[in-house]
DRENGU-668096 format. One record per residue: x, y, z of N, C-alpha, C, O in turn; residue in one letter. Coordinates in pm, whole numbers, plus 50000, padded with zeros to 5 digits. Example, Ala and Ser with C-alpha at 12.3 -4.5 7.8 and 13.67 -1.06 7.14 Angstrom:
<nodes>
513194943150780512304955050780513204967050780514244966850846A;512854977550708513674989450714512905000350787513415011450804S;
</nodes>
This chain:
<nodes>
562622453207079563102457806948562362470606911561132470806911M;563082481406880562472494006842561982493806699562302484806622G;561192503906665560642504606528561722506606425561602501806312I;562812514006463563902516206367564652503306339565032500606226L;564872495206447565512482306426564662473506337565192466306252D;563392473906356562482465706274562562469706127562632461306038F;562542482906105562592487805966563932484705901563982481405782L;565032485905977566352483305919566512468705881567282465505790S;565792459905949565882445805917564962442205801565112431705739K;564002450805771563022447605667563392453205531563042447205430Q;564072464405527564332471105400565842472805377566592476105468F;566252470405253567662471405214567792482605113567102482605011V;568662492105140568812503305046570222504304987570472512704901D;571152495805032572502495404975572892480804954572822472805047V;573292477504832573702463804800575072464304735575252470804632I;576052457504793577372456504733578062444004787577542437104874D;579242441304733579992429204773581472432304773582042435904669W;582102431004888583552432004898584072417604905584092411605013V;584492412304792584852398104786586202395404852587062404204861E;586352383204896587602378504954588322369604854587682363904765E;589652368104867590392359504774589812345404771589532339504876P;589632340104651589132326504636587632325504626587122314604598G;586882336504646585432336104633585022336904486585552345104411Q;584082328504447583552328604311582142334304305581792341504211L;581332331104403579952335804405579462338004547579912331304640G;578522347604563577992350804696576552355104681576212363404596W;575702349504764574282353004765574022363204874574342360804991R;573432374504838573132385004936572082379705033571022375304990V;572372380005164571412374705262570192383905278570252393905349P;569112380405210567902388805211566692381605269565562385305240L;566922371405349565792364005408564952373505493565462380705579A;563642373205468562682381705542562982396605525562592404705609D;563652400205418563952414305394563532417805252563472409105165R;563252430405228562862435205096563822446205053564392453405135E;563982447304920564862457604863564042470304842562982470204780I;564562481104896563872494004883563922498604739564972498504676Q;562782502804687562752508704554563612521304555563402530104639N;564582522204463565532533304463566802530204538567632539104558G;566992517704581568212513704651569422514904559569292514704437A;570592516104620571832517604545572522504004532572712496804631Q;572902500604410573642488304382575032492104332575172499504235L;576062487004401577442489404360578062476304312578102466504386T;578542476304189579202464504132580642468604100580872477404018V;581602462204165583002465704146583592458904023582992449803966R;584802463503984585492457603869585702442703890586072438203998E;585452435003785585612420503793584442413503855584522401503885G;583312420703877582122414703937580922415603843580882424203754Q;579972406803864578672407103798577622405103907577752396203991I;576572413503905575452411803998574252407003918573972412203810A;573542397103971572392391503901571182391003994571292386704109A;570022395403943568762394604015567982382603963567792380903843F;567542374204056566862361804021565382362504060565012368704160F;564582356003980563172354204013562822339503994562882334203883N;562442332904104562102318704103563202310304038562932301303958E;564452313304076565592305404032566142308803894567102302603850G;565542318303826566002322103693566522336403693565992345103762R;567582338703613568172352003606567212361503535566712358603426I;566962372903600566132383203538567002394403481567032396403359A;567702401503567568552412603522569962410703575570162405603686D;570962414803494572372414003535573012427703518572642435503430M;573992430403604574662443403605576172441303608576692433503689F;576872448403519578322448603521578832459303614578042465203688G;580172461903613580732471903704580072485503689579852490303578P;579742491803803579122504903802578272507203926578162498604012G;577652519303932576752523004041575362525003983575192532503887L;574352518204040573012518203984571982521804091572142518604209Y;570922528604048569752530904131568662521104086568272521103969T;568192513004177567272502304140565832507404138565262511304240L;565272507204018563862510604000563372503403875564072494803821D;562212506603830561632499503716562412501803587562342493603494T;563162512803579563912515503456565202507403449565662504003340S;565792504203565567042496503565566802481503581567732473603566T;565572477603612565222463403625564102459803528563022455803570L;564362461303398563272459403301562692445303299561472443603293P;563552434903305563042421203299562292417603426561222411403420L;562842421503541562162418803667560842426403673559852421303725L;560822438503622559592446403619558522439303537557362438703577T;558922433803420557962426903334557462414103400556272410803391A;558372406803465557972394203531557002397003646556032389703665I;557272407603722556462410803838555192418603802554342421003887M;555082422503675553932430403629553822443803702552732448503735N;555012449903726554992463003788554632473503683554942472103565W;553972484003728553752495203636554902505103654555712503803745D;554962514803566556092524103565556162532703691557212538103724K;555052534103762555062542203883555242534004009554942538704119G;555742521703994555902512804109556932518704206558052521904166F;556552520104334557422526304433557622517504557558332521504649K;557012506004561557052497804682558322489604690558942486704587S;558742485704812559852476104825559492463004757558312459804741P;560532455404717560262442904646561242432204691562292435304748F;560902419704665561752408404699562382402704572561732401604468K;563642399104583564352392604472565632386504529566232392104621S;566042375104474567332369304511568432376504433568342378104312D;569452380804504570572388004441571852380204464572182377004578V;572572377304356573852370204364574942378904301574722385804201H;576102378304361577292384404301578212373104253578322362704317F;578872375404139579812365704084581112372904049581102384204000F;582242366104075583552371604042583992366403906584022354403882S;584342375603817584882371803686586392372803681586992371903573E;587022374503795588472375503798589122362003770588552351503800K;590312362503712591052350203684591602344503815592252351503892E;591322331903837591822324903956593122318003918593112308203843Q;594232323103969595552318703922596262310004025595842308904140I;597372303803979598252296304069597662283404121598052278704228G;596732277304048596112264804092596942253004042597462253403930L;597072242604122597902231204089597052219104050595962217104102K;597572211203958596942198603922598022187803917599202190703900W;597602175403931598542164303925597802151203916596612150403945G;598502140903875597902127703861597912120603996598972117504050T;596712118204050596622110904176597172096704161597792091404252A;596932090704045597462077604011598182078603878597782086503793Q;599262070903857599972071403729599042067903612598152059503625P;599282074403500598522071703377599342062203291600532064503268V;598722051503243599432041603162599502046503017598482049002954T;600712047702968600972052202831601542040502751602512034102793L;600952037802635601482027302548602512033602455602172038502347R;603752033402498604822040002425605242031402305605482019502322D;605322037302184605702029502067607132024402070607472015101997P;607982030402153609382026202159609682017802283610422007902276E;609112021702398609472015302524608392005802577608611999002677L;607252005202510606171996702557605322003902660605402016102671G;604491996602737603622002902837604442009902946605362004103002P;604082022302975604752030103078603712036403170602622040003126L;604062037603298603192044403394603772058303419604852059803476R;603032068403374603542082203371602792090603475601582089503490V;603542098903544602952109103632603182122803571604202125303505R;602242131703594602352145303540601852155303643600942152403721A;602472167203642602092177803735602182191103662602912192603565F;601402200803712601432213903649600542223903721600132221603835G;600242235003654599402245503710598422250403604598602247903485S;597382257203650596382262503557595662274203622595822276803741Y;594872281303543594032292003595592712291803518592632286903406S;591662297203581590352297703516589582309803567590022316603660F;588442312403505587542322803553586112319403511585892310903424R;585162325903573583762324303533583542332003404583812344003397I;583052325103303582802331503174581312333003146580882343203093K;580512322803181579072323103158578372321903294578542312003365E;577582332003328576942332303459575842321703471575742315003573I;575022320203368573852311403376574212296903409573662291503505A;575122290303335575452276503372576152275303507575942265603580P;576982285403541577642284803672576602286003783576662278603881F;575652295103768574622296903871573742284703884573362280803994A;573412278403771572512267003773573202254303821572612246703897A;574452251803776575102239003802576052239203922576322228703980R;576542250803958577492251604070576882259004190576872253704301I;576372270904167575892279304277574602274004336574512271504457M;573602272204253572312267204301571752275804413571652288004399G;571402269504523570852276704639571902279104747571552283004859T;573172276804715574232278804813574402293704844574122302304760L;574852296504964575092310305000576432315604951576622327704941G;577362306304919578702310304878579382298804806579172287204840E;580202302004708581022292004639582442297404630582662308704587V;583402289104671584812292804664585562283704566585052273404522K;586772287904533587592280004441587802266004497587762256204422V;588032265004627588272251904689587092242404672587262230204675A;585882248004653584692239604637584652232804500584082222004486D;585252239004399585172233504263586482226804218586492219704118V;587562229104292588862223604251588852208404232589392203704131E;588282200504324588292186004302587652181804170588152172804103P;586572188304133585902185104007586752189203887586802182003787Q;587432200503897588282205103788589492195903770589872192803658L;590092191703881591242182703873590842169203814591612163003742R;589632164703846589152152103788588992153403636589302144103562A;588522164903591588392167203447589752167403379589902162203269A;590752173403446592102173803391592692159803384593322156103285I;592482151903489592992138103491592402129903377593102122203312Q;591102131703353590442124503243591012128703108591262120303022T;591212141703090591762146602964593172141402943593552138002831A;593962140803051595322135803040595322121003002596082116802915L;594472113203067594412098903037593962096402894594462087302827A;593012104502846592502102702710593482107902606593752101302506T;594022119802631594882126102532596272120202522596812118702413G;596852116602637598222111502639598232096402622598912091002535V;597472089502707597482074902702596892069702571597302059202522A;595932076902515595312072402391596052076602266595682072502156G;597112084702281597862089202165598962079602126599162069302189G;599682083302021600772074801971602132081601985603122076601931S;602172092802055603422100102071604272093602180603772090402288T;605552091702152606462085502248606652094602370606552106802360A;606942088302485607122095902609608242106002595608102117402639F;609362102102535610492111102522610142123302438610642134202463L;609262121502338608812132802257607872141802336607912154102323D;607022135702419606122143702503606922152202601606642164102619L;607922146002665608722153202763609532164402699609802174602763A;609912162602573610732172602505609902184302455610452194802422A;608592182702447607732193402395606582195902492605412193702457S;606902200402612605862202802713604962214502676603812215002718Q;605482223902597604652235202555603512230302466602362234302484S;603842221702369602802216402280601822207702357600612208102331A;602332199902452601452191502534600532200202619599362196902637L;601052211202672600232220302752599072225802670597942226402716S;599372229902546598322235302458597282224602425596082227502421D;597742212502401596822201602366595892198302484594702196202464A;596452197802605595632194702722594692206202757593582203802805L;595122218502732594232230002756593002229002667591882231302712K;593222225402541592092223802449591212212102489589992212302469A;591832201702546591072189802584590192192202706589092186702714A;590662200302802589872202502924588862213902908587952215202989V;589012222102805588122233702786586642230002782585852236702847A;586222219402708584782216102705584232212202842583092215602874P;585022205102922584562201203056584362213503144583382214303218A;585292223003136585152235303214583952243503166583242249603246F;583732243603035582662251802978581282247503025580392255803037A;581092234703052579772230103096579392235903232578212236103268Q;580382240703308580122247303437580202262503424580172269503525W;580292267503302580382281903282581762287603304581902299703323G;582782279103302584152283503329584982283003202584682275303110L;586022291103196586962290703084588372288403139588732293803244S;589162280603067590562278103104591392289503049591502291102927V;591982297303136592762308803092594212305103063594812310302970E;594772296203142596152291503118596262277203167595552272903258S;597182269703105597382255703143598832252203113599302254103001F;599532246903214600952243803198601252229803250600832226003359F;601992222203170602572209503215603982212703262604822216803182V;604252210803390605542214303446606462202403463607682204003472E;605892190303469606722178503493606042166003440604852163803460S;606842157803371606442144403330607482134803386608672136703363L;607062124703458608032115803521607602101303510606412098203497S;608602092603517608392078203513608722072203650609392078803730L;608262060103679608682053403804610192052803814610892052003712P;610712053003935612162053803957612912042303892613982044303835E;612352030103899613062018703842613142019703689614122015503629E;612092025203627612102026903482613102037603444613812036203344V;613172048403521614112059103493615552054103503616402058003423Q;615842045503602617182039803615617532031403492618662031603444K;616542023903442616782015703323617122024503203618032021403126H;616382035503186616652044603074618032051003087618742052602988L;618402054603210619732060503232620832050503195621832054203134D;620632037803234621632027603203621722025303053622822023802998K;620562025102985620572023202840621272034802770621982032802672A;621062046902820621732058602762623242057602778624002060802687S;623672053202897625102051802922625722041402829626822043502778S;625042030402806625572020002717625692025102574626622021602502M;624702033502534624792038902398625972048502384626642048802281R;626222056302489627332065802484628662058502479629572062702408V;628802047502555630052040102563630082028102470630932019302484L;629152027602375629032015902290630262013302204630612001702184G;630932023702152632112022102068633342023602157633862034702174D;633822012402214634952012902306636242017402240637092023402305L;636392014402111637602018302039637692033602031638742039402059D;636592039901994636562054501987636722060602126637372070902143R;636122054002226636242058902362637702058402410638172067702475Y;638402047402377639802046102418640672056602351641552062402414A;640422059202223641182069502151640942083302213641852091402227K;639682085602249639352098302312640092099902445640632110602474F;640122089302525640822089702653642312092102633642922099702708Q;642902085502532644332087402504644622101702463645632107402506A;643752107502380643942121302336643872130902454644652140402462A;642932128502545642822137102662644042135902751644502145802809E;644572123702763645772121702846646952129502791647702135402868A;647142129402659648252136702596648092151602617649062158702645I;646822156402603646592170702620646882175002764647452185602787E;646472166702859646732169803001648222169903031648702178803101T;648952160102977650392159303002651132170902940652122175702996A;650672175502826651342186502758651322199202842652202207702831A;650282200402926650162212303009650972211403137651082221103211A;651562199403164652342197603285653822199803257654242201703143Q;654612199603366656032203003353656792192903269657722196603198S;656412180203275657132170103200656832170003053657562163802975G;655762176903011655402177202870654892164002820654542155102898G;654842162702688654312150502624655232138702648654772127302646V;656492141102669657452130002682657092120702795657322108702787A;656512126202904656212118103019655032109003003654802100403088G;654252110602896653032102702881652992094902752652042087402727V;654012096402669653972090302536653762075502538652862070302473G;654602068402614654482053902617653172049502680652542040102633A;652762056502788651512052902855650322054702765649422046402763G;650302065802688649182068302598649132057902489648062052902454A;650312054502435650342044402329649872030902381649132023802315A;650332027602503649912014802562648432014802591647762004702569A;647892026302641646462027102672645622025602548644582019202552G;646072031602438645342030502313645322016202265644292011302217L;646452009302277646511995202235645581986602319644891978002266T;645561989002452644681981302542643221983802507642431974402503I;642851996602483641471999902449641021993102323639901988102315G;641911992602221641561986002096641391971102117640511964902057Q;642241965302203642111951002231640801948002302640151938002272A;640401956502398639131954702469637951955802375637021947802383M;637991965602287636881967402193636751955302102635651950802072A;637911950002059637861938301972637311926202044636551918401987G;637711924602173637251913002250635761913802276635061903802262A;635261925702315633831927102344632991926202218631861921302220L;633551930902109632791930501984632601916501932631601913801865G;633521907401962633431893901906632971883802009632861871901978S;632691888302134632221879002238633341875902335634511876302299G;632971872702460633961870502565634811858202540635941857502588A;634281848302465635011835802445635881836002320636551826102289S;635881847302247636641848002123638131848402155638511854002258A;639001842602072640451842702097641021856602083640511864902007P;642081859202157642711872302152643361874602017643781865201950A;643441887401978644061890701851645561887201856646161888501962A;646171882901744647601879301743648461891301780648161902701744P;649551888401852650461899101894651141905301774651441898601675A;651391918501784652041925301673653541922201670654111919001774E;654181923001553655601920301533656431929501624656291941701614D;657281923901712658101932301803658981942101728659191953201775P;659501938001610660371947001534659581959101483660111970301477F;658291956901445657481968201399657211977801514657201990001496A;657001972201635656771980701750658011988801786657912000501823L;659201982301775660441989501804660622001001707661072011901745I;660261998701579660382009201479659482021201513659882032701498E;658252018101560657322028901597657842036401720657722048701727R;658412029101816658952035601935660122044701900660302055201960L;660902040401800662052048601759661572061701698662202072101717H;660452061201625659902073601569659422082901681659582095001671K;658852077001786658432085101901659632091401970659552102602021L;660792083701971662022089002030662502101001950662902111202008L;662472099801817662932110801731662022123001745662472134301732E;660722120501771659772131701786659882138401923659352149301944M;660582131802016660682137402150659602132802243659532137402357G;658732123502197657662118502281658172108502384657522106202486A;659352102502358659972093102451661402097702481662082103602397L;661812094802604663222097402638664052085402593663512074702563T;665392087202589666282076202549666132064502646666172052902606Q;665982067602774665862057002874664582049002855664592036802867A;663492055902826662222049102805662282040202681661782029002680E;662932045802575663042038002452663872025402475663502014502430F;665032026902547665902015402570665192004702653665331992702628D;664432009202752663721999602838662671991802759662561979602771S;661891999302678660841992602600661441983602494660901972902466K;662561987802435663221979702331663721966602390663571956002329K;664311967502508664821955302572663671945802604663811933602588A;662551951102646661391942802677660881935602553660561923702558E;660791942802441660271936802319661251926302263660821915802215L;662551929102270663531919302222663511906702308663801895802259L;663161908402438663131896902525661991887502491662021875902532G;660981892202416659871883602377660241873802263659571863802240R;661351877302192661731869202077662451856802127663441857802199I;661981845602090662601832802129663361826702013663951815902028R;
</nodes>
């Protein structure tokens, strides 16, 4: 080993950090090396450089280019008892930290969260979404996360952050009184509430929650099928109104065809009568007696009015009239 190689390994005169995606903190490898007095320190945008003495932060530098001497390292100078004319190389731990927002991170419930719904009873709910964070306070992050590690990446802290989110979700959602359907209908408000709930947990590590989104709330498949069936029953609950609606649609469809309304008049009238009979039977129970038949002469009179309106042809009217008269004994 030559003398130049020896000196290059002992003294550092340029300190900077070109960070990679996902890096949060990096310790400058200075084992058995000293920083040259007057060395150049480069701190890029979104970075913080910190000089440590015995595990405690002495001086910190934001973005910029610095010459390291007693004037730019006032706290370290005081700790080391350097005088103003100090020119010798010195030892110090140097860490870089990224203050950039770490975006596009996903969170989700590893296990369903039990929600006591005021309308549906106990429900097992799953939730998924995304969030972003950044380093806000260097001291707690350095003490509680970085420590003596040479590097910290987003992947190293994600499991802890997701656990904090899961806890906030279980406490905020499961412990609340808001119905599941209301939660699902207002995901923006739920996102804001959960962001506020997870903020204290992130803050203890020196992190801040920059954004938080709830993208999906879901129930077990069997529960969802039950809700779908209940919704369908509510929609079709009034069979009489449903039958009238179907009859009206049939008339409108026939009017647009070549045969016009005349071709569907009797069918629509019969369908409406059947729908009303079904609604009456279901409304009073399956064992209830059928409603009494209407007077055949009254029905013939109504059919004659349909004939005069053009809704029935003469042949249709004669056929229906003969059928009704045949019922009279």
